[in-house]
C-alpha positions in Angstrom: 7.7 -26.0 3.2 5.2 -24.4 2.4 2.5 -22.4 4.3 -1.2 -21.8 3.7 -2.2 -18.7 4.5 -5.7 -18.2 5.7 -7.3 -14.5 4.6 -10.8 -14.8 5.3 -13.3 -18.4 6.2 -17.1 -17.1 5.8 -19.6 -17.3 3.1 -20.6 -14.6 1.3 -22.9 -12.9 3.3 -20.5 -12.8 6.7 -19.9 -9.6 8.6 -18.3 -11.2 11.6 -15.5 -12.6 9.8 -13.9 -12.5 6.2 -15.2 -14.0 2.8 -13.4 -17.3 2.0 -10.0 -16.2 0.4 -6.3 -17.2 0.8 -2.9 -17.8 -0.3 0.0 -20.1 -0.7 3.2 -19.3 0.5 6.2 -21.2 -1.3 10.4 -20.1 -0.7 9.6 -17.9 -4.1 6.1 -15.7 -2.6 2.4 -15.7 -2.9 -0.1 -17.8 -4.8 -2.9 -15.7 -3.9 -6.4 -17.2 -4.7 -10.0 -15.0 -4.7 -9.8 -11.8 -2.7 -13.0 -12.0 -0.8 -16.1 -8.8 -1.5 -14.3 -5.9 -0.7 -11.2 -3.9 0.8 -11.3 -6.0 4.1 -8.3 -7.6 2.1 -6.3 -4.9 2.8 -6.4 -4.7 6.3 -5.8 -8.8 6.6 -3.0 -8.8 4.1 -1.8 -5.7 6.5 -2.6 -8.0 9.9 -1.0 -10.9 8.5 2.4 -9.6 7.4 1.9 -10.0 3.8 3.8 -7.3 1.6 1.4 -6.0 -2.0 4.7 -5.7 -2.9 5.1 -9.9 -2.6 1.7 -11.0 -4.3 2.3 -11.4 -7.9 -0.1 -14.5 -8.5 -3.4 -14.4 -8.0 -6.3 -16.6 -9.4 -9.9 -15.6 -9.2 -12.3 -18.6 -9.3 -15.3 -17.0 -10.2 -17.4 -14.3 -10.6 -19.3 -14.2 -7.7 -19.1 -10.4 -5.3 -17.5 -12.7 -2.6 -14.7 -13.5 -4.3 -14.2 -11.2 -7.5 -14.7 -7.4 -5.8 -11.9 -7.9 -3.6 -9.6 -8.5 -6.5 -10.3 -4.6 -8.2 -8.8 -3.3 -4.9 -5.8 -5.8 -4.9 -5.9 -4.3 -8.7 -6.1 -0.5 -7.5 -3.3 -0.6 -4.8 -0.3 -2.6 -6.5 -1.4 -0.6 -9.3 -0.7 2.6 -7.1 2.1 1.0 -6.3 3.3 0.1 -10.4 2.9 4.0 -10.9 4.7 4.8 -8.1 8.5 3.6 -9.9 9.7 1.5 -7.5 7.3 0.6 -4.9 6.4 -2.8 -7.1 8.7 -5.0 -9.3 7.5 -6.8 -12.4 4.1 -7.7 -13.0 0.6 -9.2 -11.2 -0.4 -12.2 -13.1 -4.4 -12.7 -12.3 -5.9 -15.9 -13.8 -8.8 -16.9 -13.9 -10.9 -19.3 -16.6 -11.5 -17.2 -20.2 -15.1 -16.1 -19.2 -13.5 -14.0 -16.5 -11.5 -11.8 -18.3 -13.9 -9.1 -19.5 -15.6 -8.9 -16.5 -12.2 -8.0 -14.4 -11.5 -5.7 -17.0 -15.0 -4.3 -17.2 -15.0 -3.9 -13.3 -11.7 -1.8 -13.4 -12.8 0.1 -16.0 -15.8 1.2 -14.1 -14.3 1.5 -10.9 -10.5 2.9 -10.9 -9.0 5.7 -12.7 -7.5 5.5 -16.0 -4.1 5.1 -14.9 -4.8 2.1 -12.9 -6.9 0.1 -15.4 -4.8 0.6 -18.1 -2.1 -1.5 -16.7 -4.2 -4.2 -17.6 -1.9 -5.6 -20.5 0.9 -4.1 -19.3 2.1 -4.6 -16.4 -1.3 -6.4 -14.9 -1.7 -9.3 -16.9 -5.4 -11.0 -17.3 -4.2 -14.5 -18.3 -7.6 -17.3 -19.4 -7.0 -20.6 -18.2 -8.4 -24.0 -19.7 -9.9 -26.7 -18.0 -7.0 -29.2 -17.3 -4.5 -26.2 -18.1 -1.3 -26.8 -16.0 1.6 -23.6 -15.5 4.4 -23.6 -13.7 4.2 -20.7 -10.7 6.3 -19.8 -8.6 8.3 -23.0 -9.0 4.9 -25.4 -8.8 2.9 -27.2 -11.0 -0.3 -25.9 -10.9 -3.4 -27.6 -12.5 -6.9 -25.6 -13.4 -10.1 -27.3 -13.6 -13.7 -26.5 -13.9 -15.2 -27.9 -10.8 -19.0 -28.1 -13.0 -21.0 -25.9 -10.7 -24.2 -25.3 -11.6 -24.8 -21.7 -10.5 -21.4 -20.1 -12.3 -18.5 -21.5 -14.2 -16.2 -22.2 -11.7 -12.5 -23.3 -11.3 -10.7 -24.7 -9.0 -6.8 -26.0 -8.6 -4.5 -28.3 -7.7 -0.8 -27.7 -6.7 2.4 -29.6 -6.4 4.2 -29.2 -2.9 7.5 -29.9 -2.1 8.1 -33.6 -1.0 6.2 -35.1 -3.7 2.8 -33.9 -1.8 -0.2 -32.2 -3.5 -3.1 -29.7 -2.4 -6.5 -29.6 -4.2 -8.7 -26.7 -4.0 -12.1 -28.1 -4.7 -13.7 -24.5 -4.9 -17.0 -22.8 -3.0 -19.2 -26.0 -3.8 -19.5 -29.6 -3.0 -17.2 -31.9 -4.8 -18.6 -33.2 -7.9 -16.8 -36.6 -9.3 -16.2 -35.2 -13.0 -13.3 -33.9 -10.8 -12.1 -36.9 -9.6 -9.0 -36.8 -11.5 -7.6 -33.9 -10.3 -8.3 -34.9 -6.4 -7.0 -38.4 -6.4 -4.1 -38.7 -4.5 -4.0 -35.2 -3.0 -2.6 -34.6 0.1 -4.3 -31.6 1.2 -7.8 -31.1 0.2 -9.6 -27.4 0.8 -13.4 -27.7 0.9 -16.7 -25.9 1.6 -18.3 -26.7 4.7 -21.3 -24.3 5.2 -22.8 -25.4 8.5 -22.7 -28.6 10.6 -24.9 -31.2 9.0 -27.4 -31.0 12.6 -27.8 -27.4 11.5 -28.7 -28.3 8.1 -32.5 -27.5 8.4 -31.6 -23.8 9.9 -28.9 -22.8 7.6 -30.4 -25.3 4.2 -27.0 -25.8 2.8 -28.7 -28.1 -0.5 -30.8 -25.3 -1.0 -27.4 -23.2 -1.7 -25.4 -26.2 -3.8 -23.2 -26.0 -0.6 -22.1 -29.3 1.6 -22.2 -29.6 5.7 -19.2 -30.8 7.4 -20.3 -34.3 7.9 -20.7 -34.3 4.0 -17.4 -32.9 3.1 -15.5 -35.2 6.0 -17.1 -38.5 4.4 -16.1 -37.1 1.3 -12.0 -37.0 2.2 -12.4 -40.4 4.2 -13.8 -42.0 1.1 -11.1 -40.4 -0.9 -8.2 -41.1 1.2 -7.2 -38.0 1.8 -5.0 -37.3 5.1 -5.3 -33.1 5.5 -8.7 -31.5 5.0 -9.1 -27.9 5.5 -12.8 -26.3 6.0 -14.2 -23.0 5.6 -17.1 -21.2 3.7 -19.1 -21.7 6.6 -21.6 -19.6 8.3 -20.4 -17.5 11.2 -23.5 -17.5 13.7 -21.2 -19.6 16.0 -17.1 -18.4 15.3 -16.3 -18.9 19.1 -17.0 -22.0 19.1 -17.2 -23.1 15.3 -13.2 -24.9 15.4 -14.8 -26.8 18.5 -18.2 -27.7 17.0 -17.3 -28.5 13.5 -14.2 -30.5 14.5 -16.5 -32.5 17.0 -18.7 -33.7 14.2 -16.3 -34.1 11.4 -14.5 -36.4 13.5 -16.9 -38.6 13.6 -16.6 -39.5 10.0 -13.0 -38.2 9.3 -9.8 -39.7 11.0 -7.1 -37.9 9.2 -6.2 -34.4 10.1 -8.8 -32.0 10.3 -8.7 -28.1 9.9 -11.2 -25.9 11.2 -9.3 -22.2 10.3 -10.0 -18.6 12.0 -9.1 -15.7 9.6 -5.7 -14.8 10.1 -4.2 -18.5 10.7 -0.9 -20.0 9.1 -0.9 -23.6 8.7 2.2 -25.4 7.3 1.7 -27.5 4.8 
C-alpha cells in the first residue's frame, strides 16, 4: 500500500511549521511534490528517514518561493552525491510545467557551484509536462493538469494507486471546476485550507485566493470524495489545529478527514 509522507503543512509565511510539501511512497520509491522554501526540507527528510538517494522523482507545482526554493537545496545535495560517485545511482527527474524549466535552471546557475548546475541535462533532468499529459512514474500513471490559477501558472496531478484508487492534488488554490475531469472519481483529495471559516475575517483567505476548512469540506462532500487531506494552513493554532479544523470540517463532510502535522505518514 502507498503512503503519504507529509513533510510540511503550512502556508508561505509560516515559521513554526514547514511550507506544504509531501511525497507519495510506493514499493519503487518516493514521488516528491515541492520542497518548501528552504533547506529546512533537509532536516525533515532526515527526521522522517527518507534518504536522498531514494528520491528520483520530484514534481514542482509552481514558482512561488514556498514551493520552489527548497528544490534548489534538493538539487544541490543530490548533485553532491552524484559527484561523489557511488552515493547516488541513476538520475533525478524533476517534472514541472514548461515555464518553470528555465526558472529552475537559472536559480541553480545563480546559487550553486558550476559542478552542480552542470549536472542539469545529464544526471539531473528538467522535464516539462503539458496540461493533461500522463506519464508512468514509479509504476503508477500520473496525470498532470493546469489548475487555472489566477496568480501564477500552477499544475496539480492525479496518481493511480494500487487497488484502482486515485489520489489527486489540487494545488494550493481553491478547486476550479475546469479541473473536474481530473478530480472526479478520486478516492483521495489533497486540498488547501488556509483557516477556519469562523476565522475568515482574521486571516482573509479569499483575498489571497485560498479556501477555508468549510469550503474545502463542502467541496469534497459535493464531489463524493471519501478521503480528504487539508493543509497549506495558517499556524497560529498549531497545538489545536487538528482538533479545531476537524470539528469545523466534520459539520460539512462525513468522509475520512485528515488534518496532518508535519512529519506524519498516512496510509493510502
